[in-house]
C-alpha positions in Angstrom: 14.2 132.1 39.5 13.9 130.8 36.1 15.5 127.9 34.7 18.5 128.5 32.5 18.3 127.1 29.2 21.2 125.9 27.4 21.2 124.4 24.0 24.0 122.5 22.4 25.7 124.7 19.6 24.4 122.1 17.2 20.8 122.0 17.9 20.9 126.0 19.0 21.4 126.6 15.1 18.8 123.9 14.0 21.5 124.4 11.1 22.1 127.6 10.2 22.7 127.6 6.7 24.2 131.4 5.8 23.0 131.2 2.1 19.5 131.0 2.6 16.4 133.2 0.7 16.5 136.8 2.4 14.4 137.2 5.8 12.0 140.5 6.2 13.9 143.0 8.4 12.0 146.1 7.5 8.4 146.7 7.2 7.6 146.9 3.8 5.2 149.2 1.8 1.8 147.8 1.0 -0.9 148.5 -1.5 -4.1 149.9 0.0 -6.2 147.2 1.7 -3.7 144.3 1.9 -4.4 141.6 4.0 -0.9 141.7 6.1 0.5 138.2 7.4 3.4 137.8 9.2 5.0 134.2 9.3 6.7 134.1 12.6 9.2 131.3 13.9 12.4 129.6 13.4 13.9 127.6 10.5 10.9 125.8 10.0 9.3 129.1 8.9 12.5 130.8 7.5 13.5 127.6 5.7 17.5 127.6 4.8 17.1 126.6 1.2 14.9 127.2 -1.7 11.4 128.8 -1.0 9.5 128.9 2.6 5.9 128.0 2.8 5.3 131.9 3.2 6.2 132.0 -0.5 3.6 129.3 -1.6 1.0 130.6 0.5 1.5 134.1 -0.9 0.9 132.4 -4.6 -2.4 130.8 -3.4 -3.8 133.5 -1.7 -3.3 136.3 -4.6 -2.9 140.2 -4.9 -5.1 140.8 -2.1 -2.7 139.8 0.4 1.0 140.6 1.8 2.4 137.4 2.8 5.9 138.1 4.7 8.6 135.9 6.5 10.2 136.8 9.7 11.7 133.6 10.4 15.2 133.3 12.1 17.2 130.4 12.6 17.9 128.8 15.5 15.5 130.8 17.6 13.1 129.7 21.1 10.1 130.9 21.9 11.9 130.5 25.8 13.0 133.9 26.5 15.8 133.1 28.9 18.1 130.9 26.0 20.9 132.2 24.2 18.5 133.2 20.9 15.0 134.0 22.0 13.1 134.4 18.6 12.2 138.2 20.8 15.3 139.3 20.9 15.9 138.8 16.8 15.6 141.8 14.9 12.9 139.9 12.5 10.8 139.9 15.8 11.0 143.9 15.9 10.3 143.9 11.8 7.1 142.0 12.6 5.8 144.3 15.1 6.6 147.2 12.6 4.9 145.4 9.5 1.5 145.6 12.0 0.2 142.5 10.5 -3.5 141.6 10.5 -2.7 137.9 11.1 0.2 136.2 12.4 1.3 132.7 12.0 3.1 131.7 15.2 5.2 128.3 14.8 7.9 127.8 17.7 9.6 124.6 19.2 11.8 122.7 17.5 14.9 124.3 19.3 13.0 124.3 22.6 12.5 120.6 22.3 16.7 120.4 22.4 16.7 120.8 26.0 17.4 118.0 28.6 15.6 119.6 31.5 12.3 120.3 32.6 11.3 123.8 31.0 7.8 123.0 29.9 5.8 125.1 32.3 8.5 128.6 30.7 8.1 127.0 27.9 4.0 127.6 28.2 4.7 131.3 29.9 6.8 132.3 26.8 4.9 131.4 24.1 1.4 132.8 25.4 3.6 136.0 26.1 4.2 135.8 22.6 1.0 135.4 21.8 -0.3 138.1 24.0 2.1 140.4 22.5 1.3 140.1 19.1 -2.3 140.2 19.9 -2.2 143.9 21.9 -0.3 145.4 18.7 -2.4 148.5 17.1 -2.9 146.4 14.4 -5.0 143.7 16.7 -3.7 140.8 14.6 -5.6 137.3 14.6 -2.8 134.8 16.2 -2.8 131.7 14.7 -0.5 128.6 15.9 1.0 125.6 14.3 2.6 122.7 15.8 5.9 121.9 14.5 6.3 119.1 11.5 8.0 116.3 13.2 11.3 115.3 13.1 12.6 112.1 11.6 14.4 109.4 13.3 18.2 109.5 12.8 19.0 112.5 13.8 18.4 113.2 17.5 20.7 115.9 18.9 20.3 115.4 21.9 18.6 112.1 21.7 15.3 113.2 23.3 14.5 116.4 21.4 12.4 113.9 18.8 10.0 113.0 21.6 10.1 116.6 23.3 8.8 117.9 20.1 6.1 115.1 19.7 5.5 114.7 23.3 5.7 118.4 25.3 6.1 120.9 22.8 3.3 120.1 20.6 0.4 118.8 23.4 1.2 122.8 24.8 0.6 123.9 21.7 -2.8 122.5 21.4 -4.0 123.4 24.7 -2.9 126.7 24.3 -4.5 127.2 21.0 -8.0 125.7 23.1 -7.7 127.8 25.8 -6.7 131.0 23.9 -9.5 130.1 21.3 -6.7 130.5 18.5 -6.7 128.9 15.3 -4.5 125.8 15.1 -2.7 124.2 12.2 -1.5 120.8 13.0 2.0 119.8 11.5 3.2 117.6 13.9 0.5 115.0 13.0 -0.3 116.0 9.6 -0.4 112.7 7.8 1.2 114.4 4.6 4.0 115.1 6.6 5.1 112.3 7.8 7.1 111.3 4.5 10.9 111.1 5.4 12.1 112.2 1.8 10.3 115.6 2.6 13.0 115.7 5.4 16.7 115.9 3.8 18.2 116.6 6.8 16.1 114.7 9.2 14.8 118.5 10.4 14.2 120.5 7.6 11.2 120.3 4.9 12.1 120.6 1.4 10.1 122.3 -0.9 7.5 120.3 -1.5 6.9 119.8 2.5 6.9 123.4 2.2 3.9 123.3 0.0 2.1 120.9 2.0 2.5 123.5 4.5 1.2 126.2 2.8 -1.7 124.5 1.7 -3.0 123.8 5.3 -2.3 127.4 6.7 -4.1 128.4 3.7 -7.3 126.0 4.2 -7.1 127.5 7.8 -7.8 130.9 6.2 -11.1 129.7 5.0 -9.3 128.5 1.5 -9.7 125.4 -0.6 -7.0 122.6 0.0 -5.2 122.1 -3.4 -2.2 120.0 -2.4 -2.3 116.2 -4.3 -0.7 114.5 -1.0 -3.4 113.9 1.4 
């Protein structure tokens, strides 16, 4: 029997904020030949306030790319949680988008768990990877470790350590085992600055710019961020 995953309401949402950027829920019409990139995940992808990393990535990549944000606040990779990503409209929309590249970042909400669900997290995250790989467009999947949480807002108190010591190593190993590109954000030196996290969880726009820069580099572009 799969472990029933429960999230405390405040952590399950990872700060649900209604007045955020519009989330893509329908597939756009793109110009012929555009490389379609789906940025999938939780509020670390969606970004509740201001421009998300996907917006900055679109600017860096230029007109030959169609970069879309399919983030949804408070979701998990765990499929039996109260808010799994695969049940969200953004997940369905990301499939309809027929992406050429999928950038997947989940785990910040899963880390709020107080019991041992790490094998389940591994299985469910891998299910997402294989699901995207099986789409008709056969996209390249890129995994990202989530940015670190800052001390002072640990709800529950083990969340910061779980994200660092449980979730991130799983994502790294999965990327290696599946031969996927990994974008390392958990230990990225430029993201260790606490001033980038106004609520100690979500990156501000300067942080989102750094994330976009690291993804841009992983896609073969040159680093542009002034923070090194």
